[in-house]
C-alpha positions as CSV (number, residue, x, y, z in Angstrom):
1,M,102.7,82.1,114.7
2,T,103.5,82.3,111.0
3,T,101.4,80.3,108.7
4,T,101.9,79.2,105.2
5,N,98.5,78.2,103.8
6,A,94.9,79.3,103.8
7,E,93.5,77.0,106.5
8,P,96.0,78.1,109.2
9,A,95.4,81.7,108.2
10,R,91.7,81.3,108.9
11,A,92.5,79.6,112.2
12,A,94.7,82.5,113.2
13,M,91.9,85.0,112.6
14,P,90.4,85.0,116.2
15,A,93.9,85.5,117.8
16,G,95.4,87.9,115.4
17,L,93.6,89.4,112.4
18,V,90.3,89.9,114.2
19,R,91.9,92.1,116.8
20,L,93.9,94.0,114.1
21,W,90.7,94.2,112.0
22,T,88.8,95.6,115.0
23,A,91.4,98.2,115.7
24,V,91.7,99.4,112.1
25,G,87.9,99.4,111.7
26,V,87.2,101.5,114.8
27,S,90.0,104.0,114.3
28,S,89.1,104.3,110.7
29,L,85.5,105.2,111.7
30,G,86.9,108.1,113.7
31,D,89.2,109.1,110.9
32,G,86.3,109.2,108.5
33,A,84.6,111.7,110.7
34,F,87.9,113.7,110.9
35,L,88.4,113.6,107.1
36,A,85.0,115.0,106.5
37,A,85.2,117.6,109.3
38,V,88.6,119.1,108.5
39,P,87.8,120.4,105.0
40,L,84.4,121.6,106.2
41,A,86.2,123.4,109.1
42,A,88.6,124.9,106.6
43,A,85.8,126.0,104.2
44,T,84.1,127.6,107.2
45,I,87.2,129.7,108.0
46,T,87.9,130.7,104.4
47,R,86.7,130.2,100.8
48,D,90.2,130.6,99.4
49,P,90.9,127.4,97.4
50,T,94.7,127.7,97.9
51,A,94.3,127.9,101.7
52,V,91.8,124.9,101.8
53,A,94.2,122.9,99.6
54,A,97.1,123.7,101.9
55,V,95.3,121.9,104.7
56,T,95.0,118.8,102.5
57,A,98.6,119.1,101.4
58,A,99.7,119.2,105.1
59,M,98.1,115.8,105.6
60,Y,100.6,114.3,103.1
61,L,103.9,115.9,104.2
62,P,104.7,113.2,106.8
63,W,104.8,110.7,104.0
64,V,107.5,112.7,102.4
65,L,109.5,114.0,105.4
66,V,109.1,111.0,107.8
67,Q,108.2,107.9,105.9
68,P,111.7,107.1,104.6
69,F,113.1,106.9,108.2
70,A,110.0,105.2,109.6
71,G,110.7,102.0,107.7
72,A,114.2,101.7,109.1
73,L,113.0,102.5,112.6
74,L,110.1,100.0,112.4
75,D,112.6,97.2,111.7
76,R,114.1,98.0,115.1
77,W,111.0,98.3,117.2
78,R,108.1,96.1,118.3
79,F,105.2,96.5,116.0
80,R,102.5,96.4,118.8
81,T,104.3,99.1,120.8
82,V,104.5,101.3,117.7
83,M,100.7,100.9,117.0
84,L,99.7,101.6,120.6
85,T,101.9,104.7,120.9
86,A,100.6,106.1,117.6
87,D,97.0,105.6,118.7
88,F,97.4,107.2,122.1
89,L,99.3,110.2,120.8
90,R,96.8,110.8,118.1
91,A,94.0,110.6,120.6
92,A,95.6,113.4,122.6
93,G,96.2,115.5,119.5
94,V,92.8,115.3,118.0
95,G,91.2,115.7,121.4
96,T,93.1,119.0,121.7
97,L,91.8,120.1,118.3
98,A,88.2,119.4,119.4
99,V,88.8,121.8,122.3
100,L,90.2,124.5,119.9
101,V,87.2,124.1,117.6
102,A,84.7,124.2,120.5
103,T,86.3,127.5,121.8
104,G,86.5,129.1,118.3
105,Q,90.3,129.2,118.3
106,A,90.8,126.9,115.2
107,T,92.6,128.6,112.3
108,I,93.9,127.3,108.9
109,P,97.5,126.9,110.3
110,L,96.2,125.0,113.3
111,L,94.1,122.7,111.1
112,A,97.1,122.1,108.9
113,M,99.2,121.3,112.0
114,A,96.6,118.9,113.3
115,A,96.3,117.2,109.9
116,F,100.1,116.8,109.8
117,G,100.2,115.3,113.3
118,M,97.4,112.8,112.5
119,V,99.1,111.5,109.4
120,L,102.5,111.4,111.2
121,G,101.0,108.8,113.6
122,Q,99.4,107.0,110.6
123,V,102.8,106.7,108.9
124,F,104.1,104.6,111.8
125,H,100.8,102.8,112.6
126,D,100.1,101.7,109.0
127,G,103.7,100.6,108.5
128,A,103.4,98.4,111.5
129,V,100.1,97.0,110.3
130,H,101.5,96.1,106.9
131,A,104.4,94.3,108.6
132,V,102.2,92.5,111.1
133,V,99.9,90.9,108.5
134,P,102.5,88.5,107.0
135,E,103.6,87.6,110.6
136,L,100.0,86.5,111.2
137,V,99.1,84.7,107.9
138,G,102.4,83.9,106.1
139,R,103.6,85.2,102.8
140,D,101.5,83.3,100.3
141,G,100.1,85.7,97.6
142,P,96.4,84.6,97.6
143,V,96.3,84.4,101.4
144,L,97.8,87.9,101.7
145,D,95.3,89.2,99.2
146,R,92.5,87.8,101.3
147,A,93.9,89.2,104.6
148,N,94.7,92.6,103.2
149,G,91.3,92.7,101.5
150,R,89.7,92.3,105.0
151,I,91.9,95.0,106.5
152,Y,91.2,97.5,103.7
153,S,87.5,96.7,103.7
154,A,87.4,97.6,107.4
155,E,89.4,100.7,106.7
156,N,87.3,101.9,103.8
157,A,84.0,101.1,105.6
158,G,85.1,103.3,108.5
159,K,87.2,106.0,106.9
160,Q,85.1,106.5,103.8
161,L,81.7,104.9,104.0
162,I,80.3,105.3,107.6
163,G,82.6,107.9,109.2
164,P,82.2,110.8,106.7
165,P,78.4,111.0,106.8
166,L,78.6,110.9,110.6
167,G,81.4,113.4,110.6
168,S,79.7,115.9,108.3
169,L,76.4,115.4,110.2
170,G,78.1,115.8,113.5
171,Y,79.9,119.0,112.2
172,A,76.5,120.4,111.2
173,V,75.2,119.7,114.7
174,T,78.2,121.0,116.6
175,P,81.6,121.4,114.9
176,W,83.8,119.9,117.7
177,L,81.9,116.6,117.8
178,P,83.7,114.7,114.9
179,F,87.1,115.5,116.4
180,A,86.1,114.3,119.8
181,A,84.7,111.1,118.3
182,D,88.0,110.5,116.5
183,A,89.9,110.8,119.8
184,V,87.6,108.2,121.4
185,S,88.1,105.9,118.4
186,F,91.9,105.9,118.9
187,L,91.5,104.9,122.6
188,I,89.2,101.9,121.6
189,S,91.7,100.9,118.9
190,G,94.5,100.9,121.4
191,A,92.5,98.7,123.7
192,A,92.0,96.1,120.9
193,L,95.7,96.3,119.8
194,S,96.8,95.7,123.4
195,R,95.5,92.1,123.1
196,I,97.8,91.3,120.2
197,P,100.7,89.2,121.7
198,A,103.7,91.3,122.5
199,E,106.0,88.4,121.4
200,L,104.5,88.5,117.9
201,R,107.8,89.8,116.6
202,T,111.0,90.5,118.5
203,P,113.4,92.9,116.8
204,S,116.9,91.6,116.1
205,T,119.5,92.5,118.7
206,G,122.5,92.0,116.4
207,E,124.5,94.6,114.7
208,R,122.3,97.1,112.9
209,P,123.3,99.4,110.0
210,A,123.2,103.1,110.4
211,I,119.7,104.7,109.8
212,L,120.7,106.3,106.5
213,R,122.3,103.1,105.2
214,A,119.2,101.1,106.3
215,V,117.0,103.6,104.4
216,W,119.1,103.3,101.3
217,S,118.9,99.5,101.4
218,G,115.1,99.6,101.1
219,I,115.3,102.3,98.3
220,R,117.9,100.3,96.4
221,W,115.9,97.0,96.6
222,L,112.8,98.7,95.3
223,A,114.6,100.5,92.5
224,L,116.1,97.2,91.3
225,H,112.8,95.3,91.3
226,A,111.1,95.8,87.9
227,Q,107.5,94.9,88.9
228,L,107.3,96.9,92.1
229,R,109.1,99.8,90.4
230,L,106.4,100.0,87.7
231,S,103.6,99.6,90.2
232,A,105.1,102.5,92.3
233,V,105.1,104.8,89.2
234,I,101.4,104.0,88.5
235,A,100.4,104.4,92.1
236,S,102.3,107.7,92.3
237,A,100.4,109.0,89.3
238,G,97.1,107.9,90.9
239,N,97.8,109.7,94.1
240,L,98.8,112.9,92.3
241,A,95.6,112.7,90.2
242,Y,93.3,112.0,93.2
243,N,94.7,114.8,95.3
244,A,94.7,117.3,92.5
245,A,91.0,116.6,92.1
246,W,90.1,116.1,95.7
247,A,92.0,119.0,97.4
248,T,89.3,121.6,96.4
249,F,86.5,119.1,95.7
250,V,84.7,120.3,98.9
251,L,84.3,123.7,97.3
252,L,82.9,122.3,94.0
253,A,80.6,119.9,95.9
254,T,79.1,122.7,98.1
255,D,79.1,125.4,95.4
256,E,75.7,126.4,94.0
257,H,77.2,126.3,90.5
258,G,78.9,122.9,91.2
259,L,77.2,119.9,92.7
260,D,75.3,122.1,95.2
261,V,75.2,119.7,98.2
262,A,75.0,120.7,101.8
263,A,77.6,119.8,104.5
264,A,75.8,116.5,105.3
265,G,75.6,115.7,101.6
266,F,79.4,116.1,101.2
267,G,79.8,113.3,103.7
268,L,77.5,111.1,101.5
269,L,79.7,111.8,98.5
270,I,82.7,110.6,100.4
271,S,80.7,107.5,101.3
272,A,80.0,106.9,97.6
273,Y,83.8,106.7,97.1
274,A,84.0,104.3,100.0
275,V,81.3,102.0,98.6
276,G,83.6,101.3,95.7
277,G,86.5,100.5,98.0
278,V,84.4,98.2,100.2
279,L,83.0,96.3,97.2
280,G,86.4,96.2,95.4
281,S,88.6,95.0,98.2
282,P,87.1,91.4,98.5
283,V,87.4,90.8,94.7
284,T,90.9,92.1,94.3
285,G,92.4,88.6,94.6
286,W,90.0,87.3,91.9
287,F,91.3,89.9,89.4
288,N,94.9,89.3,90.4
289,R,94.6,85.6,89.9
290,R,93.0,85.9,86.4
291,L,94.8,89.0,85.0
292,G,97.9,89.2,87.1
293,P,98.7,92.1,89.4
294,S,100.3,94.3,86.7
295,R,97.4,94.1,84.3
296,T,95.0,94.7,87.1
297,I,96.9,97.8,88.2
298,L,96.9,99.1,84.6
299,L,93.1,98.6,84.1
300,L,92.3,100.2,87.5
301,A,94.5,103.3,86.5
302,L,92.6,103.7,83.3
303,A,89.2,103.5,85.0
304,H,90.4,106.0,87.7
305,G,91.7,108.4,85.0
306,L,88.4,108.4,83.0
307,A,86.2,109.0,86.0
308,W,87.4,112.4,87.1
309,P,86.7,114.2,83.8
310,L,83.3,112.6,83.7
311,I,82.5,114.0,87.1
312,A,83.7,117.5,86.0
313,L,81.2,117.4,83.1
314,T,78.2,116.9,85.4
315,A,76.4,119.2,87.9
316,N,74.4,116.3,89.3
317,A,75.5,114.8,92.5
318,W,73.6,111.6,91.8
319,L,75.7,111.1,88.6
320,A,78.9,112.0,90.4
321,A,78.4,109.5,93.2
322,P,78.8,106.3,91.1
323,L,81.8,107.7,89.4
324,L,83.3,108.4,92.8
325,A,82.6,104.7,93.6
326,V,84.6,103.7,90.6
327,I,87.5,105.9,91.8
328,G,87.2,104.4,95.3
329,A,87.3,100.8,93.9
330,A,90.3,101.6,91.7
331,Q,92.3,103.3,94.5
332,T,91.6,100.6,97.1
333,M,92.1,97.6,94.8
334,T,95.4,99.1,93.6
335,T,96.5,99.5,97.2
336,V,95.6,96.0,98.2
337,T,97.4,94.6,95.1
338,N,100.6,96.6,95.9
339,V,100.6,95.7,99.6
340,G,100.4,92.0,98.7
341,L,103.1,92.3,96.2
342,R,105.5,93.9,98.7
343,Q,104.6,91.5,101.4
344,S,105.2,88.4,99.2
345,L,108.3,89.7,97.3
346,A,110.3,91.7,99.7
347,P,112.7,89.8,102.1
348,A,111.2,89.7,105.7
349,E,114.2,91.6,107.1
350,L,113.7,94.4,104.5
351,L,109.9,94.5,104.4
352,S,109.4,97.7,106.5
353,R,112.2,99.5,104.6
354,V,110.8,98.5,101.2
355,N,107.3,99.5,102.3
356,A,108.7,102.8,103.4
357,A,110.5,103.4,100.1
358,F,107.4,102.5,98.1
359,R,105.0,104.6,100.2
360,T,107.4,107.6,100.3
361,L,107.6,107.6,96.5
362,V,103.8,107.2,96.1
363,N,102.7,109.6,98.8
364,S,105.2,112.3,97.8
365,A,102.9,112.8,94.8
366,S,100.0,113.6,97.2
367,P,100.9,117.1,98.5
368,V,102.2,118.0,95.0
369,G,98.8,117.0,93.6
370,A,96.9,118.9,96.3
371,L,98.9,122.1,95.7
372,I,98.5,121.7,91.9
373,G,94.8,121.3,92.4
374,G,94.5,124.5,94.5
375,V,96.5,126.6,92.0
376,V,94.6,125.2,89.0
377,A,91.2,125.8,90.7
378,T,92.2,129.4,91.6
379,A,93.3,130.2,88.1
380,Y,90.8,128.2,86.0
381,G,87.8,127.3,88.1
382,L,86.7,124.5,90.4
383,R,86.1,121.9,87.7
384,A,89.6,122.4,86.1
385,P,91.5,120.2,88.6
386,L,89.4,117.2,87.7
387,F,90.2,117.5,84.0
388,V,93.9,117.9,84.9
389,A,93.8,114.9,87.2
390,G,92.3,112.6,84.6
391,A,94.6,113.7,81.8
392,A,97.7,113.2,83.9
393,L,96.8,109.7,85.1
394,L,95.7,108.5,81.7
395,A,98.9,109.8,80.1
396,V,101.1,107.9,82.6
397,A,99.0,104.8,82.4
398,L,99.1,104.8,78.6
399,L,102.9,105.3,78.6
400,A,103.5,102.5,81.1
401,G,100.7,100.3,79.5
402,P,102.8,98.1,77.2
403,A,105.3,97.2,80.0
404,L,102.5,96.5,82.5
405,W,100.4,94.5,80.0
406,T,103.2,92.2,79.0
407,R,104.4,91.6,82.6
408,T,102.5,88.5,83.6
409,T,104.4,87.6,86.8
410,S,102.2,86.9,89.8
411,S,102.7,88.3,93.3
412,T,104.4,85.1,94.3
413,D,107.0,85.0,91.6
414,S,110.6,85.6,92.4
415,M,112.3,89.0,92.1
416,S,113.9,90.0,88.8
417,H,116.4,92.8,88.3
């Protein structure tokens, strides 16, 4: 089923990518509702910035605690089975949260636990999705950029563009509704994924290394690859900056001395971020072909780093919205570029482990950023985390800038140590 050029990739769309695209799009729609509803639920329970930020931080802990081992396990399991299991377990978990919210039993610790469980499933589900795409379309860089762009466009449209306004509106109507909708979305996603051929990829039955040794092999390969190593550093800085700014952004957005938007308006701000991601995904390949992946990543980091301080300087939601779109484009285009680089450069037998090593490093910055954002907001006010986020990302981008700008290798070039 593997293809090596653009035409077969297009022909495979009805049998493979369309079903994957449908599953990602539908479950992302429910996730968007969840992502808008969780901070609103936390802000309803408490106005303590540190407590609200703790819920955001909990969403990223699985990337630190579980992701390193998930890659080694994915290399041993069937990808379709992993995706189906993750969808059905998350449906049960978020459905339970809907009941707790409806009965008034939701607390900050329970919201944090639910957020942790949702992302735990995402760790395995996303890892399987990343590994399935090259199985469907081959490992040619431009073809991967196009396929990944479609996947991430669907993800951003659901998770950031359409889902959040529906989630915040649903929460305003009745708080349990967004969580119930997310549970249903996982069931629909599972139905779509069940039609992906089970024989798409059969794990090797030969001798397998111990889990820790398998994990180390992925870490070592990434550490020795100069291009991916640099990309991981920039992506880590971007995640730290984003989460430092976003962890308490709901408080700034809904504060009368901040952007002063209602609960439904907060969902629209999330959608502004998503518009950038949806518009940016399809043109990522164009930038990579003309500038090269490393230069593209550098320019996106600079744009991202400048946008947060500019948002902090305004009290107008209409001015903040297009800047959030810039951040959304930068984040999504960076992700699409990095996913394509890993898929085209990492050996097939190591891909899940290299993915896991990369994403563990990058996502480890997320809970750190969220906690930093909560502490800074508590000490210096709700705008302060946005200034800190921008300064941190710009500093890292400028330090890595010369190395990234002179690295002109494409996503299809061979590995160099």
